C-alpha positions as CSV (number, residue, x, y, z in Angstrom):
1,M,10.6,-18.1,18.9
2,L,11.3,-21.1,17.7
3,T,7.8,-22.4,17.6
4,S,6.6,-19.5,16.0
5,L,9.2,-20.1,13.1
6,R,8.1,-23.8,12.0
7,T,4.6,-22.3,12.2
8,H,5.0,-19.3,10.4
9,G,8.3,-19.6,8.3
10,P,7.0,-21.6,5.1
11,V,4.1,-19.2,5.0
12,L,6.8,-16.4,4.3
13,L,9.0,-18.4,1.8
14,A,5.6,-19.4,0.1
15,L,4.5,-15.8,-0.3
16,L,7.4,-14.5,-1.4
17,A,7.9,-16.8,-3.8
18,V,4.0,-16.4,-4.8
19,V,5.7,-13.0,-5.7
20,A,8.1,-14.0,-7.4
21,I,6.4,-16.0,-9.8
22,A,3.9,-13.1,-10.0
23,F,5.5,-10.3,-11.3
24,G,9.0,-11.3,-11.2
25,Q,8.7,-10.7,-14.7
26,L,8.7,-6.6,-13.9
27,V,12.2,-6.0,-12.6
28,T,13.9,-7.0,-16.2
29,T,11.8,-3.8,-17.0
30,P,14.3,-1.1,-17.4
31,M,13.6,2.6,-16.2
32,W,11.1,4.3,-17.9
33,N,9.9,7.4,-15.4
34,S,11.7,10.6,-15.1
35,L,10.6,10.8,-11.8
36,D,12.8,7.1,-11.1
37,S,16.2,9.1,-12.9
38,Q,15.9,12.1,-10.9
39,I,15.9,9.6,-7.1
40,V,18.5,7.6,-8.6
41,Y,20.7,10.7,-9.2
42,D,19.6,12.3,-6.3
43,A,20.8,9.1,-4.0
44,H,24.7,9.9,-6.5
45,Q,24.4,13.4,-5.2
46,L,23.7,12.2,-1.5
47,S,26.3,9.2,-1.4
48,L,28.9,12.0,-2.1
49,D,27.1,13.6,1.3
50,P,25.3,11.9,3.2
51,S,25.0,14.6,6.1
52,S,23.0,16.5,3.7
53,M,19.3,14.5,3.8
54,F,19.3,16.3,7.1
55,D,18.9,19.9,4.7
56,H,16.1,17.6,2.7
57,L,16.9,18.1,-0.4
58,G,16.4,16.4,-3.4
59,F,13.5,16.3,-6.1
60,Y,11.2,13.5,-4.0
61,F,12.8,12.5,-0.2
62,S,10.6,13.3,2.0
63,Q,12.1,12.2,5.0
64,P,15.7,11.3,5.8
65,L,14.0,7.2,6.5
66,L,13.6,7.1,2.6
67,Q,16.6,8.7,1.6
68,L,18.6,5.8,3.7
69,A,16.4,4.0,1.9
70,F,17.2,5.2,-2.0
71,L,20.8,5.4,-0.3
72,A,21.5,1.7,0.5
73,E,19.6,0.8,-3.0
74,Y,22.1,3.0,-4.7
75,H,24.9,1.7,-2.7
76,F,23.5,-1.8,-3.4
77,F,22.5,-1.7,-7.1
78,G,23.9,1.7,-8.3
79,L,22.5,2.0,-12.2
80,N,20.9,-1.3,-12.3
81,T,16.8,-1.1,-12.5
82,S,15.8,-4.3,-11.8
83,G,17.5,-4.9,-8.3
84,Y,15.8,-1.4,-7.5
85,L,12.4,-3.4,-8.4
86,V,13.6,-6.7,-7.0
87,V,13.3,-4.6,-3.6
88,N,9.5,-3.5,-4.2
89,L,8.6,-7.4,-5.0
90,A,11.0,-8.3,-1.7
91,M,9.1,-5.2,0.6
92,H,5.8,-6.4,-1.3
93,G,6.2,-9.8,-0.3
94,F,6.9,-9.5,3.8
95,N,3.9,-7.3,3.8
96,S,1.6,-10.2,2.6
97,F,2.9,-12.0,5.4
98,M,2.4,-9.3,8.3
99,V,-1.5,-9.9,6.3
100,Y,-1.1,-12.9,6.6
101,M,-0.2,-12.8,10.3
102,L,-3.0,-9.7,11.2
103,V,-5.9,-11.7,9.5
104,N,-4.4,-14.9,11.8
105,M,-4.6,-13.2,14.4
106,L,-8.2,-11.9,14.3
107,F,-9.4,-14.5,12.7
108,P,-10.2,-18.6,13.9
109,R,-9.3,-19.8,10.8
110,R,-5.8,-20.2,9.6
111,S,-6.6,-21.3,6.0
112,M,-8.9,-17.4,6.3
113,A,-5.8,-16.0,6.9
114,I,-3.7,-17.7,4.1
115,L,-6.0,-16.8,1.4
116,A,-6.7,-13.2,2.6
117,S,-2.3,-12.8,2.6
118,I,-2.1,-14.7,-1.2
119,L,-5.0,-12.5,-2.4
120,F,-2.6,-9.5,-1.3
121,A,0.6,-10.9,-2.6
122,L,-1.9,-11.4,-5.9
123,A,-2.0,-7.3,-5.8
124,V,-5.6,-7.8,-6.3
125,G,-7.0,-4.8,-5.8
126,S,-4.3,-3.0,-6.3
127,Y,-3.2,-4.3,-9.9
128,G,0.6,-3.7,-9.5
129,R,0.8,-0.4,-10.3
130,V,3.2,0.5,-6.6
131,F,6.2,-2.5,-7.8
132,M,6.6,-1.2,-11.2
133,T,8.7,2.1,-10.2
134,I,11.3,3.3,-8.2
135,H,9.8,5.6,-6.3
136,Q,6.8,3.0,-5.1
137,L,9.5,2.3,-2.9
138,E,8.0,5.1,-0.4
139,S,5.0,4.0,-0.5
140,L,5.5,-0.1,0.6
141,L,8.1,1.0,2.9
142,L,5.0,2.9,4.5
143,A,2.4,0.0,4.4
144,G,4.6,-1.9,5.9
145,L,5.6,0.3,8.8
146,H,1.4,0.3,9.0
147,L,1.3,-3.3,8.8
148,L,4.0,-4.0,11.8
149,V,2.7,-0.9,13.9
150,L,-0.9,-2.6,14.1
151,Y,0.7,-6.3,14.7
152,F,2.1,-5.0,17.7
153,F,-0.3,-2.7,19.0
154,I,-3.0,-5.3,19.1
155,R,-0.6,-8.5,20.1
156,N,0.4,-6.1,23.2
157,D,-3.1,-5.8,23.7
158,F,-4.2,-9.2,23.6
159,R,-1.0,-9.9,25.8
160,R,-0.5,-7.2,27.7
161,E,-4.2,-5.6,28.5
162,G,-2.7,-2.7,26.4
163,R,-0.1,-1.6,29.6
164,V,2.2,1.2,27.7
165,L,5.2,-0.3,29.1
166,S,4.7,-4.0,27.8
167,P,7.9,-4.2,25.6
168,L,5.8,-5.0,22.7
169,F,3.8,-1.2,23.0
170,L,7.4,0.2,22.5
171,L,7.9,-1.9,19.6
172,G,4.9,-0.5,18.5
173,L,5.5,2.8,19.0
174,A,8.7,3.1,17.4
175,L,8.0,1.8,14.8
176,F,4.8,4.5,14.9
177,L,7.5,6.9,14.8
178,L,9.3,5.4,11.8
179,T,6.4,5.8,9.9
180,G,6.4,9.9,11.5
181,L,9.8,10.1,8.8
182,T,7.7,8.9,5.8
183,K,4.1,10.8,4.4
184,A,1.9,12.1,6.7
185,A,-0.4,9.6,7.2
186,S,-0.4,8.9,11.2
187,F,-3.5,10.2,11.6
188,S,-4.8,7.7,8.8
189,L,-2.6,4.7,10.7
190,V,-4.2,6.0,14.8
191,G,-7.9,6.2,13.1
192,C,-6.8,2.3,12.3
193,L,-6.1,1.8,16.5
194,V,-9.4,3.9,16.9
195,A,-11.3,1.4,15.2
196,Y,-9.4,-1.7,16.8
197,K,-10.2,-0.6,20.1
198,A,-13.8,0.4,18.6
199,F,-14.3,-3.4,17.9
200,F,-12.2,-4.4,20.2
201,Y,-11.2,-3.6,23.2
202,R,-15.0,-3.5,24.5
203,H,-14.0,-7.2,25.2
204,R,-11.1,-6.2,26.6
205,A,-10.1,-5.8,31.1
206,S,-11.4,-2.1,30.1
207,R,-14.3,-0.6,28.4
208,A,-12.8,3.0,27.1
209,I,-11.6,3.6,23.6
210,I,-9.5,6.3,24.2
211,S,-7.0,4.9,26.6
212,P,-3.6,5.7,27.5
213,D,-2.0,3.7,24.7
214,I,-4.3,5.3,22.1
215,L,-3.0,8.8,24.1
216,V,0.0,7.9,23.4
217,F,0.3,7.4,20.0
218,I,-2.4,10.0,19.0
219,V,0.1,12.9,21.0
220,A,3.4,11.4,19.0
221,S,1.5,12.2,15.7
222,V,0.4,15.5,16.1
223,L,3.7,16.4,17.2
224,F,5.5,14.8,14.0
225,Y,2.3,16.5,12.4
226,L,3.5,20.3,13.5
227,G,6.8,18.9,13.2
228,Q,6.4,18.0,9.7
229,H,4.6,21.0,8.5
230,K,7.3,23.0,10.2
231,W,10.3,21.0,8.9
232,G,9.8,18.5,6.6
233,Y,8.7,18.5,2.4
234,Q,5.2,19.6,1.6
235,N,3.5,17.8,-0.8
236,P,0.9,19.7,-1.5
237,T,-2.7,18.7,-2.3
238,I,-3.3,18.4,-5.7
239,F,-6.6,20.6,-6.6
240,E,-7.3,22.9,-9.0
241,H,-7.3,26.2,-7.1
242,S,-10.2,27.6,-8.3
243,A,-12.8,25.0,-6.7
244,G,-14.6,25.9,-3.7
245,E,-14.2,24.3,-0.5
246,S,-17.9,22.9,-0.9
247,Q,-16.3,21.1,-4.7
248,F,-13.4,20.2,-2.9
249,S,-15.1,18.6,-0.4
250,L,-18.0,16.7,-3.0
251,L,-15.2,15.8,-5.1
252,S,-12.9,13.7,-2.3
253,F,-16.1,12.2,-0.9
254,K,-16.7,11.1,-4.4
255,N,-13.3,9.5,-5.0
256,I,-13.7,7.6,-2.0
257,F,-16.9,5.8,-4.3
258,R,-14.9,6.0,-7.7
259,Y,-11.2,4.1,-5.7
260,L,-13.9,1.3,-4.0
261,N,-15.3,0.7,-7.8
262,L,-11.6,0.9,-8.6
263,M,-10.6,-2.1,-7.0
264,F,-14.0,-4.1,-8.2
265,F,-13.8,-3.1,-11.4
266,P,-10.2,-1.4,-12.8
267,M,-10.6,0.5,-16.1
268,Q,-10.0,4.0,-16.6
269,Q,-10.1,6.2,-19.7
270,S,-6.4,5.0,-20.9
271,P,-4.2,4.2,-23.5
272,L,-4.1,1.3,-23.2
273,L,-7.9,0.7,-24.9
274,D,-6.5,0.8,-27.6
275,T,-5.2,-2.7,-27.6
276,A,-7.9,-3.7,-25.6
277,P,-9.9,-6.6,-27.1
278,L,-13.4,-5.2,-28.5
279,W,-15.3,-7.3,-24.9
280,V,-13.8,-5.2,-23.3
281,V,-14.4,-2.0,-24.8
282,W,-17.2,-2.6,-24.7
283,V,-17.8,-3.4,-21.2
284,F,-15.3,0.5,-20.6
285,H,-18.7,1.9,-23.0
286,A,-21.2,0.0,-19.8
287,R,-18.8,1.3,-16.8
288,V,-21.3,4.3,-15.6
289,V,-23.8,1.5,-15.2
290,V,-21.5,-0.8,-13.7
291,R,-19.9,1.8,-11.5
292,V,-23.8,2.7,-10.2
293,C,-24.4,-0.7,-9.2
294,L,-20.8,-1.4,-7.7
295,T,-21.7,1.4,-5.4
296,L,-24.7,0.7,-3.9
297,S,-23.4,-3.3,-3.5
298,I,-20.6,-1.4,-1.8
299,V,-23.0,1.4,0.0
300,S,-25.0,-2.2,1.4
301,Y,-22.3,-4.5,2.1
302,S,-20.6,-1.7,4.2
303,F,-24.0,-1.1,6.1
304,F,-24.6,-4.5,6.8
305,G,-21.4,-5.4,7.2
306,F,-21.5,-3.1,10.2
307,V,-24.8,-4.4,11.7
308,F,-24.7,-8.2,11.6
309,G,-20.9,-8.6,10.9
310,S,-18.4,-9.5,13.4
311,R,-15.7,-7.0,15.2
312,A,-13.5,-8.5,12.6
313,I,-14.8,-7.8,9.0
314,R,-15.9,-4.6,11.1
315,F,-12.8,-3.3,11.8
316,F,-11.2,-4.2,8.4
317,I,-14.5,-2.0,6.3
318,A,-13.5,0.9,9.1
319,W,-9.7,-0.5,7.5
320,T,-10.9,0.4,4.0
321,Y,-12.3,4.2,4.5
322,I,-9.9,5.2,6.4
323,T,-6.1,4.1,4.7
324,L,-8.1,5.6,1.7
325,L,-8.4,8.6,3.6
326,P,-6.2,10.4,2.4
327,F,-5.7,10.0,-0.6
328,T,-9.3,11.1,-2.1
329,S,-8.2,14.4,-2.1
330,H,-5.1,13.6,-4.5
331,T,-6.0,14.0,-8.0
332,A,-7.1,16.5,-10.4
333,S,-10.7,17.9,-11.0
334,G,-10.9,14.3,-10.0
335,E,-10.6,12.5,-13.4
336,W,-7.5,10.3,-12.7
337,L,-7.5,7.9,-10.0
338,N,-3.9,6.2,-8.7
339,L,-4.0,2.4,-8.9
340,S,-0.9,2.8,-6.1
341,H,-2.6,3.9,-3.9
342,L,-5.4,1.5,-3.2
343,Y,-2.3,-0.8,-1.4
344,L,-3.1,-0.5,1.8
345,T,-6.8,0.2,1.1
346,S,-7.0,-3.5,-0.9
347,L,-5.9,-5.3,2.9
348,G,-9.9,-4.9,3.5
349,F,-11.0,-6.0,0.7
350,C,-8.9,-9.0,0.3
351,V,-9.6,-9.6,4.0
352,I,-13.5,-9.3,2.6
353,L,-13.2,-12.2,-0.3
354,A,-11.2,-14.3,1.9
355,A,-13.4,-14.2,4.2
356,G,-16.5,-14.7,2.4
357,A,-14.4,-17.7,0.0
358,S,-13.8,-19.3,3.5
359,G,-17.5,-19.1,5.5
360,T,-19.2,-19.9,2.5
361,N,-16.8,-23.4,1.6
362,A,-17.5,-24.1,5.6
363,L,-21.5,-23.9,4.6
364,L,-21.1,-26.2,1.9
365,K,-18.5,-28.2,4.0
366,K,-20.8,-31.1,3.3
367,R,-21.1,-30.9,-0.4
368,R,-17.8,-31.9,-1.2
369,W,-16.1,-30.5,-4.6
370,R,-19.6,-28.6,-5.1
371,S,-17.8,-26.5,-1.7
372,L,-15.2,-25.4,-4.0
373,A,-17.3,-22.9,-5.8
374,P,-17.2,-19.8,-3.4
375,Y,-13.2,-19.9,-4.1
376,L,-13.5,-19.7,-7.7
377,V,-14.4,-15.1,-6.5
378,P,-11.0,-14.6,-5.3
379,V,-9.7,-16.6,-7.9
380,F,-11.1,-14.6,-11.2
381,F,-10.1,-11.6,-9.1
382,A,-7.0,-12.5,-8.5
383,A,-6.9,-13.6,-12.8
384,I,-7.9,-10.0,-13.6
385,S,-5.3,-8.5,-11.4
386,L,-2.7,-10.5,-13.1
387,G,-4.0,-9.6,-16.3
388,V,-4.2,-5.9,-15.5
389,A,-0.8,-5.8,-14.1
390,W,1.0,-7.9,-16.9
391,K,-0.8,-5.3,-19.5
392,L,0.9,-2.5,-17.5
393,D,3.8,-3.9,-17.7
394,A,4.2,-4.1,-21.3
395,K,3.2,-1.0,-21.6
396,N,6.2,-0.1,-18.9
397,K,8.5,-1.7,-21.5
398,A,7.1,0.1,-24.7
399,I,7.4,3.4,-23.0
400,A,10.9,2.2,-22.4
401,S,12.0,1.0,-25.1
402,Q,11.3,4.5,-26.9
403,P,14.0,6.9,-27.9
404,E,12.7,9.4,-25.0
405,A,13.5,6.3,-22.9
406,V,16.3,5.4,-24.3
407,E,17.9,9.3,-23.6
408,L,16.4,9.1,-19.7
409,R,18.8,6.5,-19.7
410,A,21.8,8.3,-21.1
411,E,22.2,10.9,-19.3
412,L,21.6,9.4,-16.0
413,V,25.2,7.2,-17.0
414,R,26.1,11.2,-18.0
415,S,25.3,12.6,-14.4
416,C,26.4,10.0,-12.5
417,Q,30.2,9.9,-13.9
418,Q,30.6,13.6,-13.6
419,R,33.4,14.1,-11.2
420,P,31.7,16.4,-8.4
421,V,32.8,20.1,-8.0
422,R,35.4,20.6,-5.9
423,I,36.9,23.9,-4.2
424,L,40.1,23.9,-4.2
425,D,42.4,25.7,-1.9
426,S,44.8,28.0,-3.7
427,H,48.1,28.2,-1.6
């Protein structure tokens, strides 16, 4: 335990420092989102009667685990928006550390795991949108549980040959049950576990992909799905009702590649273009050609990565597609993509960038300073990520200064200061 702490503890502290330096300015943005205002008000109401969380009440509270998280934040921070955003960044720092632990376990090069985790910490592929609002704690919390479950599951496979009665497996299962108390992403997580079995498990003691430990997770996910469908908060797919099944499937398939394009080329029709430099506007107008070329490159890399790549590369390619699937139908008519949905998916992108840079560096090891040239690619994407995140934050600050946002905050203060209505017994 102490050895692991000495080995990995400095990495955790370094990643938290990277997140704080890169995105610390985000916590100074006042509340501007009406959904955040409603969440804080719901947390205020919940603080008066915590038992109401079991009634699944509230505008955005989907399950009791998230309700407890927002209730705890309200207890410590009240109406101070900065506190909520600090928690978001701290959660992201922890998730980045779990990326390091996971990649370090699957790849032989620790330096590559550190690079992948730094890229993830700098929001490469997801561009920081998920840190900027209070309600995105749900995505961060779900991602953290997702990574923890995967880590303990694989750790149990490495150390205990996948036994279902080992402490590592039971801990992973308990964390998996907690993921069932957030959004319906259990099947996505099971898909990642099956992908791991497909690429790694044949090298373990047994060759069966659907092994007892996987079966336990599948049964648990089915039970949670049935329970959520009957008692949980239902957030329907946001698609036009006029769209038929074939159009629905076609748009969902198309959105897979539109999201993957967005990781490389984070440009959509946005008011941000009005203040962007002229060359950015030109690049945006050339987006059709750029996206066609990117899509062909993504398909090509995915195919050859599966055929010629290492087991770990195959797993992370599969991870990229599997974690994206739950979000491909959550957009109206395919017109706008939510960068927050790329949060978990971007892990695969960061690992592939880190693997490419580290591998090429090893090939050029005898070329001295030229061996550092491959790292220019991840540095380029890190710079883009920070630029996009800071631009989005500047836009949010501008919105927060508008009279509507000022009134939103004032109304929240008035609502939370009102004394609760109590029904008094008559004598």
